[in-house]
C-alpha positions, 0 to 999 in steps of 0.5 A, a space after each residue: 500500500 502507498 500514497 495511491 490507496 489500497 493498491 498502487 498503479 501497476 505501471 507508469 502508463 497507468 499513473 499517467 492514465 489516471 492523471 489524464 482522466 481525472 484532469 479531463 474530468 475536472 475540466 469537462 465538468 466545469 464545462 457542463 456547469 457553464 452550459 447549465 448556467 441558466 438552470 443554476 441561476 433559476 430560483 428554487 424549487 424550479 431550479 431542481 427540475 431544470 438542473 436535473 438533465 445537466 446532472 445526468 449529462 455530467 454523470 455520463 461524462 464521468 462514466 466515459 472519463 473513468 471507463 465505467 460501463 453501465 447496464 440498466 435493468 428494470 423499468 426506469 423510475 417515473 419523474 418526480 420519484 424518490 430513488 433509494 439505492 445501496 451505497 458503496 462509494 462516490 462512484 455510485 454517483 456517476 453510475 446511477 446519476 447517468 441513467 436520467 435527469 435527477 438530483 441527489 440528496 447527499 450527506 453534508 460533508 460531501 461539500 469538502 470533497 475535491 471536485 465533487 464538493 464544489 460541483 455539487 455545491 454549484 448545482 442542485 444537490 440537497 445536503 442533509 446534515 445528520 448531526 444537526 436536528 434543525 439542519 437535517 429537518 431543513 434538508 428533508 424539507 428541501 427534498 420534499 419540495 424538490 419531489 413536489 416540483 417534479 424532480 427525481 431525487 436519488 438518495 442513499 439511506 444507509 447514510 455512508 458507503 458500506 462495502 460489500 454488505 448493506 447497512 440498515 436504512 435511516 428513515 429521515 429521507 423517507 419523510 420527504 416521500 411521505 409528505 410529498 406522497 410520491 413513489 419510492 423506487 428501490 434500486 441497486 448498484 453492483 460492480 461486476 468486473 474491473 479490467 475484465 476480472 470479476 470483482 472480489 474483496 480486493 477489487 471492491 476496495 478499489 472500486 468502492 470507497 468505504 475504508 476512509 482512505 483519502 478521496 484523491 488517492 482513491 480516485 487516482 487508483 480507480 482511474 488508473 484501471 481501464 474498465 469498470 463494468 456495473 449494473 443499475 437495477 430498478 425494482 417496482 415502485 412503492 406507490 403512495 399513499 405512504 403512512 409513515 417513514 419507518 414503515 416506508 423505509 422498512 419496505 424499501 430496504 427489504 426491496 433493495 435487499 431482494 434486488 441484490 439477491 438477483 443475479 445481474 448478467 449484462 450483455 450490453 452497455 447502457 447507451 440510451 440517450 438522456 
């Protein structure tokens, strides 16, 4: 192990590949922000809806820069729904975000991440502070307003990346779906191969981000590899009416766990236009 994270890049060429990919990703990302200037300047709650297509565009850019190939399984979530998925690290954001127009509900410390934090702050990401009752309630209220405005919101109710397993869902995010009375769509993100080799425990530590290593070190390590193959699977929406957040969270967690038990055998890339 060295300053690159779990495993060092295998060659000098891999190191330069990583630097080039992340450099291009950073430059092109701000290009997407510039193209979304009118949307970013729109007042809330309309801003969430207008920014959503640009977030999907940025996510697909991230896929190309990182060599991420994604296959989508199941029916796409309807607009204005709350999508809840398992969480393995920051790569989940471009993986699922590129499926269609969306915004993210993220933990508040994402603001400090290199590149991702600044980009999220410039867009329409809703930050939820779980360490402050008042700030957390304000974030959940904003998620509800975004849903009511017709934006599709993606969240990770585990609250943190969990590695190969799945943590119990926190219930706070589901309060927004109860208030807005919108469908909740369970989803799973699964990483299958890294450079053609099946993901095992060691390779999952390269793709996922759950051991507390520095963000930039992990990003460089991941970008030094050529191809990551992943699937995003959507389950059946849980329709309203919703009685309470705890019951809804339990139903969604059960649905996500069941989806994770289903085998994913992608035979094509997800090249559907946004």
